[in-house]
N, C-alpha and C positions, 0 to 999 in steps of 0.2 A: 403702960410700959412693962416689960419683962422682969422678972427677977434675976439677980445676977447670978451667973453661973461662976462656977469654979475654974483656976487655971487660964490659960491662954489659948482660946481656939484659933485664932488668929494671931500672928506676931509678925510685925513687920519691922525689919531692923535697918535703920540708916539707908533708906532706898533710894538710888539716884536714877533718873530715866532721861535720856538724851535723845532728840531727834536732831542729827547734825549736830550744829553748833548751839541749838536752843535745848537748855536745861528745864525740862517741864516738871521734873520732881526732883527735888532738893533735900537729900538726908532725911527723908520721911520715917518718922519711927509710930508705930501704932499698935495698941493691943487691945483685943477683942475678945472677952470671955464668952464661953457657950452661953446661947439664949439672949445675948444681949443684942440692942440695936443701936448702931453707931451712925450718925448723921453727918454727911460731910457738906458743909456749905462754903460759899466763896463765889466770887464773880466767875463768868464764863472765862476759861483759860487759866484757871487757877491750879489746874491738875487733878481734879477731882475724877473725871472720866477715866483718865489716863493710869491713876491708882487703881481704880477697879479692874480695868483691862489687864494690868499686872498681876492681879491677886489670881484671874483666870488664866494667866500664861498666853493671853492674846497680845502681849506685849513683853519682850525681853528687857529685863532691868540691868542696867550696866554695873551698878555696885549695890552692895546690902543685900541681905537674906530676907526671904518671905517663908515662914513655918505655918501650914494649915493642919489642924487636926494631928499634931505632933509630927507631921510630914515635911522635911524642907522641899520646896519646891522651885528653887532657883539655883541649884546645884548642878542642873544639868542631866540629873539622873531619875527624874521624876518620869513616871508613866502619864503622859497629859492626859490621854482618853480616861484614864482611871480616876484622875484628878477632877476632871469636868463632869464626871458622874455625880459627884458629891457637891458640886457648885453650881446652882443656877445663876444665870445671869439675864437681866431683862433690861433692854435699852429704850430710849424714846421713840425709836422706830418699830413698829411692832413686830416685822419681819416674819409675818405669818405667811406661809406657802399659799398664793392667789389660788391656785390650781387644785387644792385641798380643801376638804370639808373642815370644820371646826373639831370634830372627832378625829379625822385622819391628821390634823396638824397636832393635835394633844398627844396622840398614841405613836406617832411614828418614832420618836426617839426611845420610848421605852422597849419598842420590840426591835429597833435596829442596834441601840447600845447595851439593853441591859437583856435582851434574849427573851422578853416577856411573850406569852402566847397573844395571841388577837383577844381572845375572851378576857383574859386578865388584865390588858392594857386598855380595852374598852370599859371593863367594869371600874376601873380607878378613874379614867377619864371620865365617865358619867357622874362619879361621886363627886369629882372635883368640880364640874361643870353645875351639878345640883347646888353645890355649896355657895357658888356665886350667882346663882340664878338665871343660868345661861343653859340648863339641860336642854330647854326647848330648841336652841340654837345649833345642837350638835351636828346636824346634817347641812347646815347652811354653808355657804362659802363666805371668806373674809369680807367681801366688797357688799355684802348684804347687812354688815353689823356697822354700828357707830363705832366711832374712834375709841370710846370709853370700854366698850364691850371688847373691840379687839385687843385693847391694851391689858384687859382682864383675861382674855384667853392668852394672851402670850406669857402672863404670870403663870396661869394654869398649866400649859405647856411645860415651864420651867419645874412646876412643883409635881409634874408626873413622873420626873424622874427621881423624886425622894430625896431631894438634895440636903445636905447639913448646913449649908451655908448659901444665902441667897444675897446676889449683887444687883441692886437697883440703880440704873443711870439716868436721872431726870425723867422718870416713867411718866409724868404728866405735862412735861413742857411742850408736847405737841397737839395737846388736846385742848378743846373749848372749855372755858372756865366752869360750865355746867356739868361737864363730863369729870370735872377731876375729882369730885367727892366720891364717886362710886368707886374710882380705882384705889383712892387713899383708905376707904373703907375695908377693902380687901386687904391692903398692908397692914392696915390697924389690927386686922384679924389675926394675921401671920404673927405679929409681933406679940398678940396675946396668947398664941398657942405655944410660944417658946423658940420660934424659929429665929436662928442667929441670921441677922441682917446686917449688911452695909449699904447704905444708899445715899446718893449724891441727890441733894434736893433744892429747889428754891422755894419750896413751901415752909417757911418759918413756923408760923403756928403749929403744922403739923410735925415738925421736928421737935418742938417744944413739947409736945405732947407724948410722942411716943419713943422718943429716943433716950437711953440710958447715958448716951456721951454724945456731945457734939464737938465736931472739929471744925476749925476755921481755917481754909486754905487760902494761901496768898503768895502768888508768884512761885509755886510749886513747893512750898513748903507749909507745913503744919505751924500757923503762928499761934494758935490758941487752942486749947482743948480742956473739956470740963462738963460739969453738969448743965443741963440745957436752962435751969432756971439762972444759973450765974453767968453763962456765956449770953443771953438774951437781956438779962436786966443789969447785969455789972459787969461788962466786958472790960477786960485788963488792957487789951492792946488798941491803940489808936486807930490802927486800920480795920479793926474788928467793930470799932464803934461806927467809923465812917460806911462801912459796908451795912451794917444793920439800919443805919440811918437811911441809905438811900432805897434799901428795901421797905424800910416802913413808907416811905414816901411814895412807892410804886404800888402799894396796897397789897402786898403779898405777906405780910406778918401777921395777918387776922387769924 
């Protein structure tokens, strides 16, 4: 678990998001200090993924404000490309380019978006791949890698942009159980290194271990938030208790 940072690196104020008549986020307020890890938990459809997508401006909010690193991002004046250079986002689908090698996948954005030279981008990419034990896969194509390896490469691809904030959306849900731990180990290392992270996850044991704060979302609202020990051992809200009881039955709380 990281040490608490100062100030509000991410501030979400009364954010509401609708798709037509459906209200998928309902007056969500959330603060994340720099270097903290916040885990979003809740059933599928509770709004976790939509909240992450709003932070990266992949979705526009109808009401409320989002400020990241002191910069308002929902006032219509933000440089979206500049914002996304400082925010890495990784989804449950790896989204690697199949026609590119691992090294090409990781170096593409730093070269195109940041203007890094080929040598500079490749040196950083190899350093990151070495860190996750996949340097020997640099010249392989994604279809030669396991799901866990592909997901770790997807995380490294985001890290290659040197983001200040990482958003991780259910990054283990598409993986076989035996591959989950290798991805979670990488996220654990990022947390220990002080990376500011917001992750939606069904891995409750992992959330309890790495999070500085856990938020339980239900029907588009943060129903309860707090220290992981409090949320997992003595949740105040009946809906939180019901959700955790179901998770415990499914065996994902270990």
